[in-house]
N, C-alpha and C positions, 0 to 999 in steps of 0.2 A: 109199314113204313114210318108211321108216327112213333111207334115204340122204338124203332132203330134211331130215329132222330133224337128222342129223349136220352138215349144211351150215349150218343156221339156228342151231343151239344155241350155238356159240362167240360169234358177234356179239351174240346176244340176252343171253347171260350177261354179256358185257362191258358192254353198255348198262345192264343191271339193276344190275351192280356199281357203275357210275358214279353211278347214281341213288341207291343206298343210301349210298355214300361221301359224296355231296354232302349228304345229309340229316343225317348225323352229324358232318360236318366243321365246323370253325370257322375260316373264312378270315380272314386279316389285314385290317385296314381298307383300303378302296379309296381310294388316293391316286395322284397322278401317278407316283410312284416305286415303288409296290407293286402296281400293277394286274396285272402278270404273275403274281406270287405269289398274289394274291387269286383270280384265275380258275383257277389251277392247283388250287385247293381246290374248284372248282366244275366238275368234269369233265362232268357231264350237261348243264349250261347251255352249256358250250363245245362239246360234241359236237353238240347240236341246232342251234346257230347255224352251226357249220361245215357241217352237212348242208344247211341252208337256202342258204348261200352257194354251195356246190358245185352244188346243184340249179339255181341261177340261171345258172351258167356252162354248163350242158349245151347250151342252144340255140346257144351260140357254137361249140361243138365241131362241131355239125352244119352250121351256117352262120355262119362267122366274119366277120360284117359289122361295120364300125366303128359304125354307128348302133345296132346291137343291144347292143354293149358300152356305149355311152353311156347307153342307156335302162336297161340292167341296173344300172349303177352308181348311177343316179338312184334306182331303186327300192330299192336296198339301204340307202340312207341317207347321212347326213353324212360318215362316215369314208370311204366308198367314193367319194362325189362329190369329196372333197378328194384322194383317191388319183388319180382320173381327171384332175383339174386338174394334179396333179404330173406325171403321165405325159404330158400334153399339151405339156410343155416338155422332154421327154426324147427327142429324135430318135435318140439312140443305142440306145434300147430298142424303139421302135415304128416301123413303116413310116409314110411321109408321110400316107397316107390316114387312118390312125388319129389322127395328130397333129392334122390339120385338123378332124376330127369332134369330138374331145374338147375342143377349145378352146371349144365352145359349151356345155359343162357349166355349170350355174348352181346356186348353193346357196340361192337365194331360195325360201322356203317360207312358208305362212300363219303368222301370229302365234299364239302359244299364249294360253290364257285368262289375263286379267290377275290372276285370283285366285292363280295360281301365283307370279306376280311378287311380289305382296303378301306371300305366305307366306314367300318367300325373304327379303324385306326385314325382316319381323318377327323374323327370327333375330338381327337386330342392333339392340339397344335404342337405340344412338346415332343411328339413322335414324328414330326415331319421329316427328320433326317434319317429315319429307318431306311435301310437299303432294300433291294429287291427280295421279295419273299420267295422261299423255296419250300414247297410242301414236304413235310417229314412224316406226319401221321394224322389219321382222322379217327374220331370216336363219336359217340352219340351226342355229347354235349359240346364238343368243339374240335378244332384242328390245331395242330402244332406246325409251325414254320421255322425255318432258320433264316437268318439274315445278318448283315453287319450293321452295327449301331455304335457310333462314336469310336470307330476304329477296331471294335471287337465283335466277334461272332456271338450271337445271342439266340436263344430259343424264344419264339413268340407264340403264345397260346391265345387263340381268339375264339370266343364263344359263337356257336352256331346262331345264325339269324333266326329270331322268333322262338328259339328253344326255351327261353325263360317263360314266355307267354304260354307256350304249349304245355310245358311241364307243370307250371303252377295251376293251369286250368284243370289238369288231370289230378293234381293234389287236392283241389277243391272238390272235384267229383268224388274222389276217394274218401274224403272226409264225410260227405253226405251219405255215401253208400255204407260206410262203416257205422254211422249212427243208426241207419235203417236196419242193418244187420244185427246190431246189439239190442235193438228194441224188439226184434222178432225172436231171436234165439231163446231167451228165457221162457217164452211161451210154448216152444216146441220141444226143448230138450232140457236136461239138467246141466248142460254145459255152461260154464261161467263165460259171460260176454268178454271178448278180448279184442275184437277188431278195431274198435275206436282207439284204444290205447296203442295198439300196434301201428295204426296209420299215423297217429300223432307222433310217435317216436320216429317212424320212418320219414315223415315229411320234415320234421325238425332237423334231422341229420342230413337228409338229402338236399334241402334248400341251401345248405352251406356249400355244397359242391358247385352251385350256380354262382357263387360269389368269389371271384378270383382274388379279391382283397383278402378274404379269409384264408384262401389257399396259400397266398404269399406269406401271411403271418404265420401259418403253420410251418411253412418251409423254413423261415428264419428261426423259429423256435427249435426245430430239430437241428439246424445247423449249429446252434449254440449248445444244445444239450448233448450232441454227439461229437463235439470237437475233440474230446480226449481219445476217441476211437479212430482208427485208420479208415475213415469213411468220408466220402465226398458228398456234400449236399450243396447244390448250386446256389449262388447268391441271387437274391431278387433285385432286379434293376428298376422295375416299374410294375405297378399293379393298379388296376381299376376293376370295377365289377365284371367287365367283359374281356379284359386283356391282362395277361400276365407275361412279363418279359424277365427271363432269367439268364444267368451265365450258361454258355453252351459247354456241354461236356462231350469230349471226343472219346469214342470207344465203341464197344459192341454190346448190344442188348444180350442178356443171358439166353434169350430164345435163339440167338444165332451162334452160340458157342458149342463146342464139342462137349460130350459128357465129361471128358477128363478136365476140361477147363472149368466147367460148372462145379465139378467136385472140389476143385482147389479153392473155390469161393465159399463153399458151404459153411465151414467153421466160423468165418467172420460174419456171414449173413445171419446165422443162428444166434451168435453172440450179440449182434446188434439188435435184433428184434426182441430177444428175450430181455435185453437191457431196457428197451423201450417199455416193455410190458411190466417189468418189476420195479423200475426206478423212475420212470417219467410220468408226467401227468397225461401224456398223449401217446397214442399208438398208431403207427401207419397201418391201415387196415386193408391195403390193396397192393401187396408186394409181388405182383405178377411179373413175368420175365421182361415185359416191355418197360417196366419201371425200375429195373435193376440193370446197371451197366458196368462192364469191366473196362476201366479206363486204359489209355495207352501205357500207363505206368503200372498196370496190374492191380489198381485199387478198385474198390467197390463204390459205385455212386448210386444214390437213391433219388428217384424222381417222383413227381406227381403226389402232392400232399392234399388233394381234395377230399379224399375219404379218410378221415381220422377219427379214432375213438378217443373219448376223453374219460379218464379215470379219476374219480375223487380219491382223496387220501384214505377214506374209510373203505372204499372198494378195493384199493390196492392192498391195504392191510388184510382185508378178508381173503383176498386172492393168495397172499403169502401164507396165511394160515392154512388154506386149502392145500397149497403145495406141500407144506410141512406134513400135514396129515396123510397126504397121498404118498409122499416119499417114505414115510415111516410106517406105512401100513395101518394107520389108525382110521380105518374106513368108517367106523361107527361115528367118530367125531366129524369126519368129512360129510357124512350124510345128515346127521342130526344137528350139527352146529353150522358148518360152513355153507351148506346148501341153503339154509334158512337165512344166514347173514348176507349171502350174496344175492338172495332174492329168487333162487330157483324153486324153493318150496315155502309154503306158509307153515307157521308153527303148529297148526292143527292137522297137518298132513299125517296119514297113517304110516308112521315110521316102522312099525312092526312088519308091515308088508313090503315097504320100499327098501329098507336097509339091507335085508338079505339078498334081494335081487341085484342091487348095485354092488354089494360086496362080492358076490359070486362072480359077476362079470369082470370086476376090476382085478380080482385074483387071477382069473383065467387069462386076462389080457396083458397084465403087467408083470406078474411073477413068473415069467418064462425067460429062457435064454433069448437073446436078441433075434436070432433067425426065426425061432418059433413064434415069438411075439409079433414079428413083422407079418408072417403068413396068417396069423390068427386074428390080427387086430381089426381087419375089415369086417369080419363076422361079428366081433364084439361091438364095434361101432354101430353096426346095423341093429343089433339087439338093444343097444343103449338108446338108439333113436326110437325104437318101438316102445320102450319103457317110458320115455319122455312123452310120447304121444298118448299112451294109455293111462298114465297117472298125472296128477295135478302139478306137473312141472311148468315153469314159465322161464324162458331164457331172458335174462335182463338185456336191455338194448346195448349197453356197452360190451357185454360179453358176446353178444351175437356178432358184433363187428370184430372183436378179438378172435373169435372162432374162425371167421372168414379169413382174416389175415394169416393165422397160423396154418389153415388148410391150404391157402394159396402158396405160402412159403414151403410147406412140405412138398407140394406138387413140383415146385421148382427144383428142390433138392433131389427128388427122385429121378429127375431127368439126368442128373449127374452121377447118382449112386443108387442103383436099384435096391441096395441093402440098407439105405438110409433109415435110421430109427430115430424119429423126432423125440420119443420119450427118453431114449438114452442120452441124446444130445442135451435135452433140457435138464435132465438129472445131473449131468456133468457140470453144466453151467451153474446150477443152484449150489452144488457142493463147493465149487470154487469160490463162489461169493460168500458162502457161510464160513469158509475157512479163513476169511480175513479181508478180502477185497472190499466187501460191503457188509459190515457187521450188523447184528441186531435183527436179522430176518426172523429168527425163530423164537424170539422172546415172547413169552406168554403173559 
């Protein structure tokens, strides 16, 4: 009994100490930039949540099945669902079986009580004239309502109560666990520690989704950048960290359209998103059917600018170089130069091994007729994911978001045209731009 007491005493004392410290501590305000410091003053809260998370992972140690990981992330809540979605586009970190399973993660959850939305709105006296709210959609971070304001119909997006507190606590726990992971991994394997950087990139991009002021600024950026295209981006009428009010767009989500109607929207959709990728500093990374609307006039409207990738000038220039070498079949330069410049590989990677593997796959996947390419591309993508996992590739954060956006866009297009070939569409777009609409792409 004495021996047992000696074993139990230290952790029990530590937990009690955390509890007492938390009760007398005064943490700084909880904000997007101070949440780590805030929860550092709440060690008992952090410890109990960490224990809950680690307990959820135990079944995976016994039986590491992809479906169990997906279900566990869903049960843990919004932060973990979004982490799973991020991992689903990182073939450099997970085996192909996990990648395919995590792509089915969905952050759709039941709406919260409208009284919470009204309470949040009441914090802003300037919104007292908002009309009666009508629920339109619910997601993990917030709900969207319609109402009338100043004589016009508007969309009102309200953040879920306590979601900021819940998500930032999990971000703090993730940061702690990632540091622990990276301190242990070098002692057990030859694998390069990666989790701390992954979590840092993930939390920095995800925290922006919790700030509706940031989303509103993104929305107005795209409204200005895409004004020369026949695209509708709703105007922002009001924004605060927890509320975003925008112009109401009347129309049908692409998810409710017939395949023929979706097919008619594909060329403009592809043109718009490739323009974002190649010409803009930002890229809409979540173009799912619910965020794309066919208006009453047959125009394409784009909604929800919370998840946006930012591309530096150097990244965009390197991306254009990669497109050039891909289109012209210069696969050696694509692997040896572009993959290093974009951050996929280090300069000391064994190119003599990697280049032939990539070249063989690209030739098999891209140098076919469209119908053959379409039927063969899934297998090629799977093999490419395996190469990324087995060799020292690292997907850059901005490119992971771009990949997500392109994959979602392709999924939408395939609903309207089962023969849709995103490679062919992208190739046509680039050729048109090179011929004069936007010069200078392929200058070396």
